[in-house]
N, C-alpha and C positions, 0 to 999 in steps of 0.2 A: 821798628816794625820789620825791617829787612832781617835783622838778627833773629827775631822771633819766628818768622816764616822759615828761615833757613834751619833753625833749631828743630822746629816741628817736622819739617820735611826729613831732616836727618833721623829724627826719632822714628818716623814711620818706615823709612827705608831700613833702618837697623832692625826694627821689629819684624819686618817681613823677610829680611835676609838672615835673620838670626839662625845660627847653626844649633838647633835644639838638640840636646842629648837624647831627648825623648822622641821616638819615631812618630808618635801620634801628632805632636805639634808640627814636626817637619812635614808630615803628610798634608796637613791642612794649609800650610803656608807655601806650598809648591806653586799654587796659582790663585788668582783672585776669586775664582768660582768657589773653590774649596774653602778659602778663608771666609768668604761671606756666608757660606753655609754654616761653618763652625760658629761664627758670631751669631747668626740667627738661631741656631739650635741652643746655644748657651743663653741667649736672651729669653727664649721660650722656656728653657729649663728654670731660669731664675724667676720668671713670672709665675709659671704653673707649679714650680717646685717638684715636678715629677717627670712628666712625659709629654710628648707632642706627636702630631701626625705629620706625615710627609706633606700633605696638602696645606697645612699651616705654614710650613717653610716655603712652599711653592708660592703661596699668596704673597708672602713678604718679598720674594725675589723674582718678581715678574720679568726681569730682564733676561732670565735664563729659562730655557724650555723645561717642561715637566720631565721629559726624558733625561735631560742633563742632571737636574737636581736629584731625581730618583736614583739614577745610576751612581752618583757620588755618595748618596746616603746608603745605598745598598752595599757599595764597596767599603764604606766606613764600618758598616755592621759586620761584614764578612772579616774585616781586619780586627774586629773587637774594640773599636773606638766608640761605637754606639751599640746599644743593645735593645732588643725588643723586650717589652714587659708583658707579663701575663695578666690579663684583666681578671678580676675576681669572679668566681663562679663560672668560669669558662673552661672548656677542655682544651688541652694543648693541640688538638687536631684542628681547631678552628683557626682561621687566618687572623694573625695578630698584626695590627697596624701601628699601634703606639710604640714609640721608641724614646730613649733618652741617652745622654752621654754616660759612659761608664764613670765610676768614681775616680778611677785613675786619670782619665782625660780631664775631668773637672779639676782635680788637684793640680795636674800639670798646667792647665790653662790659667788657673789662678796664679800659680807661681811664675809663669811666663809673663803674665800681665803685670804682676807686681814688680818684677825685675825691670820691665821697661817703663813703668810709671815712675819708679825710683830714678831711672836715668833722666827722664824728662824733668822731674822735679829738681834734680841737681843742676840741670842746664838752666832752668828758670831762675834758680837762686843765684847762679853765676852771672846772669845778665842784669840783675837788679842794681 
């Protein structure tokens, strides 16, 4: 049990301290707020397979204020990690609220996750 807990802790620390070559992943692992927002957005993206609203993420992360989550999402949008989507039959002049991660971020997130899952898998095989 001690070895398992130590291995899982090491896995999580390495995952969060990983020096990603991609700046989008590095941006989100700088602090726990950004990381939890990334995970929530990716979770919503996988469930809805398209886009979500800020309010949906805010409902999931009640430990942070509306303003904090909104500013992190807005910053990620301005950096090009998330993007607004245009609803059908709407003019571009109207306020757009739905957003989703960019395909580049999704790809980088999957690769980053697979790398670390592989590492934990190797560790678990080693302790058998």
